All heavy atoms as an XYZ file, in Angstrom:
704
protein
N     -10.417      9.788     -2.261
C     -11.663      9.839     -1.660
C     -12.387      8.488     -1.753
O     -13.502      8.407     -1.248
N     -11.837      7.486     -2.385
C     -12.554      6.206     -2.507
C     -12.138      5.343     -1.279
O     -10.948      5.218     -0.917
C     -12.145      5.524     -3.790
O     -12.432      6.361     -4.884
C     -12.870      4.177     -3.960
N     -13.152      4.629     -0.737
C     -12.894      3.685      0.352
C     -12.815      2.263     -0.197
O     -13.612      1.875     -1.050
C     -14.044      3.705      1.365
C     -14.063      4.986      2.279
C     -15.307      4.958      3.118
C     -12.802      5.109      3.012
N     -11.866      1.501      0.205
C     -11.718      0.123     -0.191
C     -11.883     -0.728      1.099
O     -11.160     -0.599      2.043
C     -10.356     -0.122     -0.777
C     -10.099      0.633     -2.002
C      -9.364      1.832     -1.919
C     -10.524      0.332     -3.237
C      -9.118      2.650     -3.061
C     -10.322      1.093     -4.419
C      -9.642      2.222     -4.290
N     -12.866     -1.676      1.085
C     -13.011     -2.555      2.237
C     -12.317     -3.876      1.980
O     -12.316     -4.370      0.767
C     -14.527     -2.846      2.391
C     -15.232     -1.631      2.849
O     -14.709     -0.775      3.612
O     -16.417     -1.439      2.443
N     -11.806     -4.463      3.008
C     -11.333     -5.840      3.020
C     -11.465     -6.479      4.330
O     -11.486     -5.749      5.423
C      -9.981     -5.968      2.343
C      -8.805     -5.289      2.989
C      -7.981     -6.003      3.891
C      -8.582     -4.008      2.722
C      -6.943     -5.372      4.488
C      -7.487     -3.325      3.277
C      -6.677     -4.017      4.160
N     -11.500     -7.769      4.444
C     -11.703     -8.460      5.670
C     -10.404     -8.668      6.457
O      -9.398     -8.810      5.845
C     -12.342     -9.850      5.382
C     -13.709     -9.675      4.697
O     -14.463     -8.862      5.142
N     -13.967    -10.453      3.645
N     -10.488     -8.779      7.733
C      -9.314     -9.058      8.511
C      -8.720    -10.427      8.027
O      -9.408    -11.368      7.721
C      -9.772     -9.219     10.019
C     -11.041     -8.338     10.056
C     -11.652     -8.515      8.641
N      -7.401    -10.428      7.916
C      -6.668    -11.572      7.432
C      -6.457    -11.576      5.924
O      -5.678    -12.337      5.356
N      -7.273    -10.784      5.186
C      -7.175    -10.640      3.778
C      -5.968     -9.753      3.392
O      -5.614     -8.825      4.136
C      -8.388    -10.109      3.195
C      -8.478     -9.882      1.668
C      -9.674     -9.344      1.232
O     -10.506     -8.742      2.009
O      -9.995     -9.494     -0.015
N      -5.308    -10.014      2.317
C      -4.212     -9.223      1.863
C      -4.631     -8.568      0.478
O      -5.173     -9.301     -0.360
C      -2.902    -10.059      1.710
O      -2.627    -10.644      2.962
C      -1.798     -9.195      1.228
N      -4.284     -7.301      0.325
C      -4.626     -6.681     -0.994
C      -3.312     -6.076     -1.543
O      -2.543     -5.502     -0.802
C      -5.572     -5.548     -0.687
C      -6.958     -6.066     -0.247
C      -5.775     -4.669     -1.951
C      -7.986     -5.018      0.008
N      -3.113     -6.317     -2.846
C      -1.955     -5.754     -3.537
C      -2.402     -4.528     -4.308
O      -3.416     -4.583     -5.000
C      -1.335     -6.785     -4.452
O      -1.000     -7.971     -3.637
C      -0.129     -6.302     -5.198
N      -1.598     -3.491     -4.287
C      -1.820     -2.245     -4.934
C      -0.774     -2.122     -6.042
O       0.368     -2.362     -5.828
C      -1.753     -1.091     -4.067
C      -2.820     -0.879     -3.024
C      -2.524     -1.716     -1.831
C      -2.949      0.529     -2.559
N      -1.222     -1.612     -7.223
C      -0.246     -1.469     -8.366
C      -1.003     -1.264     -9.648
O      -2.231     -1.108     -9.715
N      -0.312     -1.327    -10.763
C      -0.815     -1.078    -12.059
C      -1.234     -2.356    -12.840
O      -1.843     -2.272    -13.795
C       0.056     -0.257    -12.935
C       0.336      1.073    -12.351
C       1.285      1.970    -13.247
N       2.611      1.415    -13.277
C       3.300      1.028    -14.327
N       2.751      1.125    -15.548
N       4.479      0.472    -14.223
N      -0.797     -3.507    -12.372
C      -1.078     -4.748    -13.106
C      -2.411     -5.470    -12.611
O      -2.422     -5.934    -11.522
C       0.105     -5.742    -12.845
C       0.030     -6.980    -13.662
O      -1.091     -7.361    -14.194
O       1.074     -7.658    -13.847
N      -3.406     -5.396    -13.491
C      -4.695     -5.917    -13.114
C      -4.680     -7.433    -12.881
O      -5.546     -7.893    -12.221
C      -5.703     -5.494    -14.116
C      -5.517     -5.968    -15.499
C      -6.580     -5.438    -16.460
O      -6.697     -4.198    -16.564
O      -7.249     -6.231    -17.107
N      -3.667     -8.064    -13.431
C      -3.672     -9.535    -13.151
C      -3.075     -9.919    -11.802
O      -3.270    -11.015    -11.364
C      -2.877    -10.259    -14.261
O      -1.572     -9.961    -14.243
N      -2.390     -8.973    -11.162
C      -1.756     -9.281     -9.913
C      -2.179     -8.415     -8.694
O      -1.855     -8.684     -7.554
C      -0.215     -9.108    -10.000
C       0.410    -10.018    -10.956
C       1.796     -9.774    -11.331
N       2.596     -9.116    -10.422
C       3.856     -8.583    -10.613
N       4.326     -8.693    -11.851
N       4.507     -7.900     -9.749
N      -3.043     -7.393     -9.042
C      -3.491     -6.452     -7.985
C      -4.978     -6.438     -7.883
O      -5.730     -6.565     -8.764
C      -2.969     -5.103     -8.395
S      -1.206     -4.950     -8.579
N      -5.387     -6.122     -6.602
C      -6.839     -5.974     -6.347
C      -7.250     -4.442     -6.398
O      -8.318     -4.163     -6.691
C      -7.203     -6.435     -4.937
C      -7.085     -7.994     -4.844
C      -5.668     -8.525     -4.849
O      -4.762     -8.009     -4.085
N      -5.319     -9.591     -5.608
N      -6.304     -3.591     -6.085
C      -6.522     -2.166     -6.310
C      -5.631     -1.748     -7.395
O      -4.384     -1.778     -7.325
C      -6.282     -1.355     -5.012
C      -7.222     -1.800     -3.916
C      -6.386      0.133     -5.282
C      -7.003     -1.151     -2.614
N      -6.209     -1.330     -8.528
C      -5.426     -1.089     -9.784
C      -5.451      0.441    -10.015
O      -6.490      1.040    -10.120
C      -6.088     -1.874    -10.889
C      -6.054     -3.324    -10.558
C      -5.364     -1.599    -12.183
C      -7.243     -4.068    -11.087
N      -4.196      0.940    -10.161
C      -3.955      2.313    -10.543
C      -3.788      2.395    -12.047
O      -3.302      1.418    -12.670
C      -2.794      2.948     -9.755
C      -3.207      3.145     -8.321
C      -2.995      1.910     -7.488
C      -2.457      4.235     -7.789
N      -4.043      3.528    -12.679
C      -3.929      3.752    -14.108
C      -2.472      3.457    -14.562
O      -1.542      3.807    -13.889
C      -4.427      5.083    -14.412
C      -5.220      5.499    -13.236
C      -4.634      4.721    -12.052
N      -2.322      2.983    -15.795
C      -0.983      2.866    -16.485
C      -0.263      4.259    -16.440
O       0.984      4.249    -16.574
C      -1.053      2.283    -17.803
C      -1.366      0.777    -17.863
C      -0.141     -0.014    -17.357
O       1.025      0.371    -17.535
O      -0.386     -1.032    -16.606
N      -0.977      5.353    -16.496
C      -0.320      6.630    -16.609
C       0.357      7.019    -15.295
O       1.160      7.914    -15.339
C      -1.384      7.653    -16.965
O      -2.417      7.577    -16.009
C      -1.888      7.512    -18.386
N       0.132      6.318    -14.186
C       0.750      6.632    -12.884
C       2.202      5.908    -12.870
O       2.382      4.855    -12.390
C      -0.097      6.092    -11.764
C      -1.425      6.749    -11.591
C      -1.229      8.265    -11.384
O      -0.253      8.696    -10.812
O      -2.188      9.004    -11.723
N       3.131      6.624    -13.556
C       4.481      6.047    -13.719
C       5.344      5.919    -12.470
O       6.352      5.259    -12.509
C       5.161      6.754    -14.858
C       5.462      8.276    -14.546
O       4.817      8.769    -13.546
O       6.193      8.877    -15.253
N       4.896      6.487    -11.336
C       5.588      6.338    -10.154
C       5.203      5.096     -9.435
O       5.797      4.684     -8.422
C       5.408      7.517     -9.174
C       5.929      8.860     -9.733
C       7.376      8.903     -9.693
C       7.817     10.361    -10.137
N       9.301     10.465    -10.152
N       4.080      4.505     -9.844
C       3.538      3.263     -9.204
C       3.986      2.077    -10.058
O       3.834      1.982    -11.279
C       1.989      3.321     -9.167
C       1.473      2.056     -8.591
C       1.589      4.522     -8.339
N       4.538      1.087     -9.378
C       5.002     -0.134    -10.010
C       3.807     -1.056    -10.361
O       2.699     -0.874     -9.825
C       6.047     -0.901     -9.097
O       7.161     -0.155     -8.977
N       4.056     -1.999    -11.167
C       3.028     -2.970    -11.591
C       2.461     -3.687    -10.314
O       1.140     -3.772    -10.233
C       3.555     -4.028    -12.625
C       3.928     -3.315    -13.878
C       3.985     -4.357    -15.017
N       3.872     -3.654    -16.322
C       2.780     -3.245    -16.821
N       1.640     -3.288    -16.185
N       2.804     -2.612    -18.039
N       3.292     -4.186     -9.401
C       2.768     -4.703     -8.184
C       3.599     -3.883     -7.128
O       4.827     -4.148     -6.910
C       3.051     -6.184     -7.997
N       3.032     -2.875     -6.519
C       3.761     -1.861     -5.739
C       3.984     -2.213     -4.277
O       5.071     -2.262     -3.769
C       3.109     -0.522     -5.875
C       3.955      0.577     -5.458
N       4.650      1.338     -6.379
C       4.284      1.088     -4.262
C       5.383      2.254     -5.714
N       5.158      2.140     -4.434
N       2.885     -2.517     -3.589
C       2.847     -2.923     -2.231
C       1.693     -3.776     -1.861
O       0.665     -3.895     -2.635
C       2.923     -1.618     -1.358
S       1.381     -0.679     -1.265
N       1.797     -4.427     -0.685
C       0.781     -5.344     -0.210
C       0.269     -4.791      1.131
O       1.131     -4.415      1.951
C       1.321     -6.676     -0.148
C       0.283     -7.791      0.155
C       0.842     -9.185     -0.033
N       1.131     -9.447     -1.441
C       2.281     -9.972     -1.839
N       3.159    -10.478     -1.023
N       2.479    -10.173     -3.184
N      -1.007     -4.812      1.422
C      -1.560     -4.350      2.672
C      -2.451     -5.472      3.243
O      -3.233     -5.984      2.491
C      -2.435     -3.032      2.404
C      -3.035     -2.598      3.760
C      -1.591     -1.946      1.734
N      -2.316     -5.633      4.528
C      -3.134     -6.659      5.224
C      -3.596     -5.974      6.530
O      -3.056     -5.059      7.027
N      -4.719     -6.551      7.126
C      -5.164     -6.034      8.381
C      -5.456     -7.192      9.352
O      -5.959     -8.225      9.049
C      -6.543     -5.292      8.136
C      -7.175     -4.792      9.346
C      -6.623     -3.637     10.023
C      -8.238     -5.330      9.989
C      -7.065     -3.185     11.170
C      -8.807     -4.867     11.127
C      -8.186     -3.716     11.715
N      -4.926     -6.954     10.547
C      -5.026     -7.891     11.586
C      -6.066     -7.456     12.567
O      -5.838     -6.514     13.313
C      -3.756     -8.190     12.307
C      -3.753     -9.181     13.451
O      -4.913     -9.617     13.827
O      -2.751     -9.521     14.024
N      -7.244     -8.020     12.586
C      -8.383     -7.541     13.460
C      -8.103     -7.742     14.888
O      -8.533     -6.936     15.720
N      -7.340     -8.864     15.254
C      -6.987     -9.069     16.681
C      -6.161     -7.922     17.308
O      -6.451     -7.445     18.350
C      -6.268    -10.366     16.818
N      -5.155     -7.478     16.592
C      -4.280     -6.333     17.078
C      -4.712     -4.987     16.550
O      -4.121     -3.969     16.955
C      -2.855     -6.635     16.680
O      -2.683     -6.560     15.258
N      -5.747     -4.952     15.708
C      -6.230     -3.709     15.052
C      -5.093     -2.895     14.436
O      -5.037     -1.707     14.457
C      -6.843     -2.837     16.186
C      -7.851     -1.896     15.640
O      -8.523     -2.119     14.587
N      -7.991     -0.753     16.223
N      -4.205     -3.632     13.685
C      -3.102     -3.006     12.958
C      -3.077     -3.446     11.551
O      -3.586     -4.574     11.169
C      -1.775     -3.270     13.613
O      -1.577     -4.745     13.593
C      -1.671     -2.773     15.056
N      -2.485     -2.691     10.756
C      -2.210     -2.998      9.327
C      -0.727     -3.437      9.190
O       0.137     -2.993      9.978
C      -2.456     -1.734      8.435
C      -3.900     -1.363      8.213
C      -4.532     -0.501      9.146
C      -4.558     -1.955      7.187
C      -5.845     -0.179      8.880
C      -5.846     -1.541      7.021
C      -6.480     -0.759      7.831
O      -7.828     -0.398      7.595
N      -0.550     -4.227      8.220
C       0.820     -4.606      7.749
C       0.961     -4.162      6.314
O       0.184     -4.553      5.529
C       1.141     -6.084      7.886
O       0.914     -6.518      9.252
C       2.491     -6.468      7.426
N       1.969     -3.369      6.048
C       2.246     -2.868      4.689
C       3.622     -3.382      4.332
O       4.601     -3.260      5.024
C       2.123     -1.381      4.544
C       2.493     -0.855      3.106
C       0.791     -0.898      5.014
N       3.787     -3.913      3.071
C       5.040     -4.314      2.613
C       5.232     -3.839      1.186
O       4.466     -4.148      0.259
C       5.113     -5.887      2.614
C       6.470     -6.353      2.130
S       6.783     -8.121      2.429
C       5.607     -8.930      1.305
N       6.298     -3.114      1.011
C       6.670     -2.639     -0.325
C       7.247     -3.909     -1.098
O       7.932     -4.696     -0.546
C       7.772     -1.573     -0.202
C       8.222     -1.152     -1.596
O       7.629     -0.236     -2.238
O       9.234     -1.682     -2.131
N       6.854     -4.089     -2.301
C       7.187     -5.286     -3.045
C       8.394     -5.076     -3.993
O       8.475     -5.596     -5.081
C       5.948     -5.712     -3.902
C       4.803     -6.128     -3.060
C       3.560     -6.403     -4.031
C       5.100     -7.324     -2.206
N       9.341     -4.207     -3.534
C      10.499     -3.920     -4.274
C      10.200     -2.927     -5.442
O      10.901     -2.897     -6.511
N       9.343     -2.005     -5.179
C       8.836     -1.070     -6.162
C       9.963     -0.120     -6.508
O      10.891      0.165     -5.679
C       7.633     -0.251     -5.711
O       8.005      0.600     -4.505
N      10.001      0.435     -7.757
C      11.119      1.305     -8.191
C      11.092      2.575     -7.388
O      12.194      3.073     -7.053
C      10.858      1.640     -9.706
C      11.864      2.499    -10.316
C      11.675      2.736    -11.749
C      12.627      3.682    -12.322
N      12.351      3.999    -13.738
N       9.958      3.161     -7.100
C       9.967      4.499     -6.461
C       9.593      4.443     -4.933
O       9.484      5.468     -4.298
C       8.958      5.440     -7.214
C       9.470      5.745     -8.594
O      10.501      6.376     -8.706
N       8.724      5.327     -9.593
N       9.453      3.176     -4.421
C       9.243      3.043     -2.953
C       7.803      3.305     -2.526
O       6.986      3.953     -3.198
N       7.586      2.787     -1.317
C       6.356      3.021     -0.565
C       6.744      3.887      0.655
O       7.707      3.442      1.386
C       5.642      1.738     -0.097
O       5.389      0.932     -1.298
C       4.350      1.981      0.613
N       6.181      4.986      0.877
C       6.547      5.863      1.982
C       5.421      6.252      2.898
O       4.284      6.041      2.468
C       7.090      7.255      1.295
C       8.168      7.121      0.289
C       7.646      7.077     -1.057
C       9.048      8.324      0.404
N       5.801      6.625      4.106
C       4.819      7.172      5.009
C       4.672      8.604      4.725
O       5.611      9.215      4.050
C       5.215      6.928      6.492
C       5.425      5.442      6.837
C       5.895      5.414      8.372
C       4.229      4.659      6.662
N       3.641      9.261      5.237
C       3.358     10.645      4.962
C       4.590     11.560      5.431
O       4.733     12.628      4.862
C       2.047     11.080      5.612
N       5.278     11.166      6.420
C       6.414     11.919      6.894
C       7.702     11.740      6.153
O       8.742     12.311      6.468
C       6.683     11.643      8.380
C       7.242     10.193      8.660
O       7.400      9.464      7.667
O       7.438      9.866      9.841
N       7.640     10.987      5.064
C       8.733     10.711      4.178
C       9.527      9.486      4.459
O      10.477      9.142      3.702
N       9.204      8.765      5.496
C       9.947      7.528      5.849
C       9.595      6.506      4.756
O       8.568      6.217      4.366
C       9.455      6.970      7.213
O       9.640      7.932      8.209
C      10.280      5.694      7.582
N      10.806      5.964      4.200
C      10.574      4.925      3.118
C      10.573      3.529      3.826
O      11.401      3.235      4.650
C      11.766      5.023      2.200
C      11.707      4.038      0.972
C      12.948      4.281      0.090
N      12.810      5.596     -0.601
C      12.356      5.746     -1.776
N      11.860      4.708     -2.469
N      12.277      6.953     -2.413
N       9.534      2.689      3.456
C       9.494      1.406      3.910
C      10.665      0.603      3.295
O      10.883      0.676      2.069
C       8.136      0.736      3.659
C       6.880      1.484      4.197
C       5.660      0.667      3.932
C       7.072      1.686      5.766
N      11.184     -0.385      4.076
C      12.173     -1.267      3.567
C      11.580     -2.316      2.625
O      10.575     -2.985      2.981
C      12.906     -1.933      4.732
O      13.524     -0.956      5.638
C      14.017     -2.847      4.162
N      12.041     -2.438      1.419
C      11.480     -3.362      0.462
C      11.392     -4.834      0.990
O      12.342     -5.251      1.621
C      12.326     -3.311     -0.767
C      13.031     -1.971     -0.723
C      13.156     -1.676      0.796
N      10.220     -5.497      0.753
C      10.075     -6.840      1.086
C      10.165     -7.170      2.615
O      10.381     -8.279      2.999
C      11.053     -7.728      0.321
C      10.922     -7.562     -1.144
O       9.755     -7.688     -1.761
N      11.948     -7.257     -1.856
N       9.871     -6.102      3.479
C       9.849     -6.306      4.888
C       8.607     -5.780      5.404
O       8.245     -4.591      5.202
C      11.010     -5.583      5.600
C      10.895     -5.651      7.088
C      12.423     -6.115      5.114
N       7.731     -6.626      5.958
C       6.420     -6.179      6.494
C       6.596     -5.174      7.613
O       7.483     -5.366      8.511
C       5.775     -7.368      6.987
C       6.455     -8.557      6.434
C       7.811     -8.030      6.142
N       5.804     -4.075      7.491
C       5.905     -2.981      8.502
C       4.434     -2.895      9.187
O       3.520     -2.657      8.415
C       6.264     -1.644      7.828
O       7.567     -1.877      7.142
C       6.322     -0.563      8.816
N       4.479     -2.927     10.449
C       3.163     -2.744     11.148
C       2.871     -1.229     11.279
O       3.702     -0.449     11.632
C       3.241     -3.342     12.527
N       1.630     -0.903     10.869
C       1.169      0.505     10.912
C      -0.189      0.482     11.601
O      -1.021     -0.382     11.627
C       1.066      1.122      9.536
C       2.341      1.108      8.740
C       2.066      1.565      7.293
C       3.343      2.046      9.443
N      -0.449      1.701     12.150
C      -1.740      1.950     12.819
C      -2.774      2.569     11.984
O      -2.446      3.149     10.951
C      -1.491      2.830     14.125
C      -0.535      2.355     15.044
C      -0.936      1.065     15.712
O      -2.112      0.826     16.099
N      -0.005      0.060     15.798
N      -4.059      2.360     12.362
C      -5.139      3.125     11.719
C      -4.750      4.618     11.685
O      -4.172      5.116     12.661
C      -6.431      2.916     12.381
C      -6.984      1.509     12.286
C      -8.275      1.418     13.046
N      -8.975      0.194     12.988
C      -9.843     -0.212     12.138
N     -10.323      0.731     11.156
N     -10.352     -1.393     12.096
N      -5.075      5.267     10.588
C      -4.771      6.721     10.507
C      -3.421      7.021      9.723
O      -3.231      8.137      9.245
N      -2.527      5.983      9.693
C      -1.336      6.192      8.939
C      -1.689      6.427      7.452
O      -2.684      5.837      6.973
C      -0.382      5.090      9.037
C       0.429      5.019     10.310
O       0.373      4.119     11.112
N       1.205      6.121     10.539
N      -0.809      7.172      6.724
C      -1.048      7.392      5.288
C       0.144      6.757      4.643
O       1.309      7.093      5.002
C      -1.189      8.896      4.945
C      -1.203      9.138      3.436
C      -2.414      9.479      5.585
N      -0.096      5.981      3.560
C       1.095      5.460      2.733
C       0.980      6.146      1.413
O       0.005      6.525      0.822
C       1.028      3.963      2.618
C      -0.289      3.497      1.984
C       1.296      3.295      3.962
C      -0.271      1.957      1.653
N       2.192      6.364      0.874
C       2.314      7.039     -0.410
C       2.985      6.068     -1.407
O       4.047      5.430     -1.098
C       3.207      8.305     -0.350
C       2.845      9.242      0.811
C       3.906     10.314      0.856
C       1.406      9.809      0.533
N       2.407      5.844     -2.543
C       3.036      5.037     -3.611
C       3.805      5.820     -4.539
O       3.254      6.466     -5.419
C       1.904      4.305     -4.332
C       1.330      2.995     -3.684
C       0.818      3.255     -2.274
C       0.327      2.356     -4.509
N       5.125      5.874     -4.329
C       6.094      6.550     -5.275
C       6.195      8.051     -4.981
O       7.260      8.549     -4.958
N       5.064      8.692     -4.789
C       5.064     10.148     -4.393
C       3.735     10.434     -3.771
O       2.930      9.578     -3.599
C       5.325     11.021     -5.710
C       4.318     10.797     -6.750
O       3.156     10.358     -6.437
O       4.566     11.215     -7.930
N       3.579     11.782     -3.452
C       2.358     12.093     -2.708
C       1.117     12.288     -3.561
O       0.045     12.434     -3.051
C       2.555     13.443     -1.940
C       2.830     14.572     -2.782
O       2.950     14.447     -4.065
O       3.101     15.680     -2.228
N       1.241     11.967     -4.860
C       0.019     11.933     -5.729
C      -0.903     10.757     -5.464
O      -2.062     10.798     -5.646
C       0.511     11.968     -7.194
C      -0.625     12.057     -8.266
C      -0.059     12.170     -9.540
C      -1.236     12.186    -10.562
N      -0.702     12.092    -11.937
N      -0.287      9.652     -5.077
C      -1.061      8.394     -4.790
C      -0.953      8.060     -3.400
O      -0.048      7.362     -2.917
C      -0.534      7.275     -5.687
C      -0.765      7.541     -7.145
O      -1.859      7.556     -7.582
N       0.288      7.771     -7.877
N      -1.895      8.595     -2.523
C      -1.859      8.294     -1.118
C      -3.082      7.569     -0.640
O      -4.212      7.626     -1.291
C      -1.804      9.598     -0.366
O      -2.969     10.474     -0.608
N      -2.816      6.715      0.265
C      -3.912      5.934      0.925
C      -3.808      5.997      2.433
O      -2.759      5.803      2.994
C      -3.653      4.437      0.472
C      -3.811      4.172     -0.959
C      -2.765      4.452     -1.900
C      -5.054      3.846     -1.510
C      -2.992      4.322     -3.245
C      -5.212      3.629     -2.852
C      -4.181      3.836     -3.730
N      -5.006      6.298      2.958
C      -5.126      6.395      4.461
C      -5.655      5.093      4.976
O      -6.615      4.583      4.480
C      -5.966      7.570      4.850
C      -5.978      7.749      6.374
C      -6.873      9.006      6.710
C      -6.863      9.247      8.161
N      -7.563     10.517      8.499
N      -5.007      4.510      5.991
C      -5.443      3.218      6.564
C      -6.383      3.576      7.658
O      -6.140      4.180      8.664
C      -4.207      2.586      7.170
C      -2.990      2.311      6.199
C      -1.821      1.762      6.910
C      -3.534      1.399      4.980
N      -7.707      3.252      7.385
C      -8.741      3.531      8.386
C      -9.449      2.347      8.914
O      -9.261      1.279      8.456
C      -9.886      4.497      7.811
C      -9.234      5.827      7.348
C     -10.506      3.785      6.526
């Protein structure tokens, strides 16, 4: 239920390592890697780019599609990404 704002062109890393991530999940979230994935927004095309950073449990879409590690994937507003499992979900708005 928390909204995270960032500017077009900015990249945000999600994970458990507070020295490497801007959105930090608790250490108890064992399905989430220290630096799990990176999210960016392109204002010109109105799309997000999500890249799994080689996480142990993967970054998935809500339909179960696993993103290929270290390959940027273009996603639209409204897509939901899952970090490791459906317990840690983020909607791209």
